[in-house]
C-alpha positions in Angstrom: -104.2 -97.1 150.0 -105.8 -96.3 146.6 -108.0 -93.3 147.4 -107.2 -89.7 146.3 -106.2 -91.0 142.8 -102.8 -92.6 143.7 -101.8 -95.8 145.3 -100.0 -94.5 148.3 -98.7 -95.0 151.9 -99.8 -92.5 154.6 -98.7 -92.0 158.2 -101.0 -89.5 159.9 -99.0 -87.2 162.1 -99.7 -84.9 165.0 -102.2 -82.0 164.7 -100.6 -78.8 163.6 -97.5 -80.4 162.2 -96.3 -80.3 158.5 -97.2 -82.8 155.8 -94.3 -84.3 153.8 -94.8 -85.8 150.3 -92.1 -88.2 149.1 -91.9 -88.9 145.3 -89.9 -91.9 144.0 -87.7 -92.2 141.0 -88.4 -94.3 137.9 -88.9 -97.9 139.0 -89.3 -97.0 142.6 -92.6 -97.0 144.6 -94.3 -95.6 147.6 -91.8 -97.4 149.9 -88.7 -95.8 148.5 -88.5 -92.9 150.9 -91.3 -93.5 153.3 -89.2 -94.8 156.3 -86.6 -92.1 155.6 -89.3 -89.4 155.8 -90.6 -90.9 159.0 -87.2 -90.5 160.5 -86.7 -87.0 159.2 -90.0 -85.7 160.6 -91.4 -88.1 163.2 -94.4 -86.0 164.1 -95.3 -85.0 160.5 -97.9 -86.6 158.3 -96.0 -88.5 155.6 -97.5 -89.3 152.2 -95.8 -91.4 149.6 -97.7 -91.8 146.3 -96.8 -94.3 143.6 -96.5 -92.9 140.1 -99.5 -93.8 137.9 -97.6 -94.3 134.7 -95.9 -97.6 133.8 -92.8 -97.5 131.5 -92.1 -101.1 130.7 -93.3 -102.0 134.2 -91.4 -99.2 135.9 -93.6 -96.7 137.8 -93.3 -93.0 136.9 -95.3 -89.9 137.5 -95.5 -88.8 133.8 -94.8 -90.2 130.4 -91.7 -89.5 128.3 -90.9 -90.2 124.7 -87.2 -90.8 125.2 -84.4 -90.2 127.7 -84.8 -86.6 128.8 -87.6 -86.0 126.3 -90.9 -85.4 128.1 -94.5 -85.9 127.0 -95.5 -82.3 127.8 -99.2 -83.0 127.7 -98.9 -85.8 130.2 -96.6 -83.7 132.3 -99.3 -81.1 132.5 -101.9 -83.8 133.4 -99.6 -85.2 136.1 -98.8 -81.8 137.5 -102.5 -81.0 137.9 -103.2 -84.4 139.4 -100.4 -84.2 142.0 -101.2 -80.6 142.9 -104.8 -81.6 143.6 -103.7 -84.6 145.6 -101.3 -82.5 147.7 -103.8 -79.8 148.3 -106.6 -82.2 149.4 -104.4 -84.1 151.8 -102.8 -81.0 153.3 -106.3 -79.6 153.9 -107.6 -82.9 155.4 -104.6 -83.1 157.8 -104.6 -79.3 158.6 -100.9 -79.2 157.9 -98.9 -76.3 159.2 -96.5 -76.5 156.1 -96.4 -78.5 152.9 -93.0 -80.2 152.2 -91.8 -82.2 149.3 -88.9 -84.6 148.7 -88.3 -86.2 145.3 -85.6 -88.1 143.5 -85.1 -88.2 139.7 -88.6 -88.6 138.1 -90.1 -87.7 141.5 -87.9 -84.6 141.7 -89.0 -83.7 138.1 -92.7 -83.8 138.9 -92.1 -82.0 142.2 -90.1 -79.3 140.4 -92.9 -78.8 137.9 -95.6 -78.5 140.5 -93.5 -75.8 142.0 -93.1 -74.1 138.7 -96.8 -74.2 137.9 -98.5 -74.1 141.3 -96.0 -73.1 144.0 -97.8 -75.0 146.8 -94.7 -76.4 148.6 -93.1 -74.4 151.4 -89.9 -76.4 151.2 -88.8 -78.9 148.6 -85.8 -81.2 148.2 -85.1 -82.0 144.5 -82.6 -84.8 144.2 -81.1 -85.0 140.7 -83.9 -83.2 138.9 -84.0 -82.7 135.1 -86.2 -79.9 133.7 -85.1 -79.8 130.0 -87.2 -76.7 129.1 -87.5 -73.1 130.0 -90.0 -72.8 132.9 -92.5 -69.9 133.1 -92.1 -67.2 135.7 -94.0 -67.6 138.9 -93.9 -64.8 141.4 -95.6 -67.1 143.9 -92.2 -68.9 144.5 -90.8 -66.0 146.4 -89.6 -67.1 149.8 -90.1 -70.8 149.2 -87.2 -73.0 150.1 -85.7 -75.2 147.4 -82.8 -77.6 147.8 -81.3 -79.1 144.7 -78.8 -81.9 145.0 -76.9 -83.3 142.1 -73.9 -85.3 140.9 -71.1 -83.6 138.9 -70.9 -86.6 136.6 -74.6 -87.4 136.4 -75.4 -88.7 132.9 -79.1 -88.3 133.3 -79.2 -84.8 134.9 -76.4 -82.8 133.2 -74.7 -80.1 135.2 -75.7 -77.2 132.9 -79.4 -78.1 133.1 -79.2 -78.5 136.9 -77.6 -75.1 137.2 -80.2 -73.6 134.9 -83.0 -74.9 137.2 -81.3 -73.4 140.3 -80.9 -70.1 138.4 -84.6 -70.2 137.5 -85.7 -70.6 141.1 -83.3 -67.9 142.2 -84.8 -65.5 139.6 -88.2 -66.2 141.2 -86.8 -65.2 144.6 -87.0 -68.6 146.1 -84.5 -69.5 148.8 -82.2 -71.8 146.9 -79.5 -74.1 148.1 -77.5 -76.3 145.7 -75.4 -79.3 146.9 -73.1 -81.3 144.6 -71.2 -84.5 145.0 -68.5 -85.8 142.6 -70.5 -88.9 141.4 -73.4 -89.6 139.1 -77.2 -90.3 139.5 -77.0 -91.8 143.0 -77.8 -90.4 146.4 -74.7 -89.6 148.5 -74.4 -88.9 152.3 -73.9 -85.1 151.8 -77.3 -85.0 150.1 -78.9 -86.7 153.0 -77.3 -84.2 155.4 -78.6 -81.3 153.3 -82.1 -82.7 153.3 -82.0 -83.1 157.1 -80.9 -79.4 157.4 -83.7 -78.2 155.1 -86.4 -79.9 157.1 -84.9 -79.4 160.6 -87.0 -76.2 161.2 -90.2 -78.3 160.6 -89.5 -81.0 163.2 
C-alpha cells in the first residue's frame, strides 16, 4: 500500500485491540518484522512502513551524513512524518494502545518520535543509536520502553545505549534494558524480552 505517505503493509486487527508499528533497519523493508509482529499480537492491527529515504539503494527512515552522524533537519522531518502516520492510523483503527518495534535505523526513528512526541504506549528499541542529548519530555512518564543491545555492537556503542536508557529513566518512563554478548544482531533473549513487553497487549 502507498497511501498515508509510506509504502507499507497493513493487517487490520480486531476492534478495540492495539496497533503495532514495526520499523525496519537500514536496507530492510516492510516485510522485515511483519510476520513476527503478527505472531506477537495476532488480534492487533499491524503496520509496517518502508523508510522513504534511499542510501545507495538501502531504505532508511532519515538521512545521515556518515556512520552515526545524523542529518538533524531530515531527522526532524522524518519524525513529524512518522508521528502523523502513526496518529492517523491509530485513530482510523480505534486502537486501544499504540505500540512500536524498531531495529537499528527503525529503532532510531522510533526513539526520536518518543523523545519529541511521546505517542507510543510501549516501544521495543533494538540496537538504537541516539548520538545527541535528547530534550526533556514529561509526557514520557509511565510509558514502557524496552532497549535491547549487544555488548560488542560496533554501530551502537554501549555508553551511548546506556545514556539513552538513562534519559528515558529520567523522564520517568518504565525502562527495561536487555543485553547480549554479541554485536549488531538480534539474539533470542531479545525476542523473549519483546514477547514479555507486548504480552499484556495480546
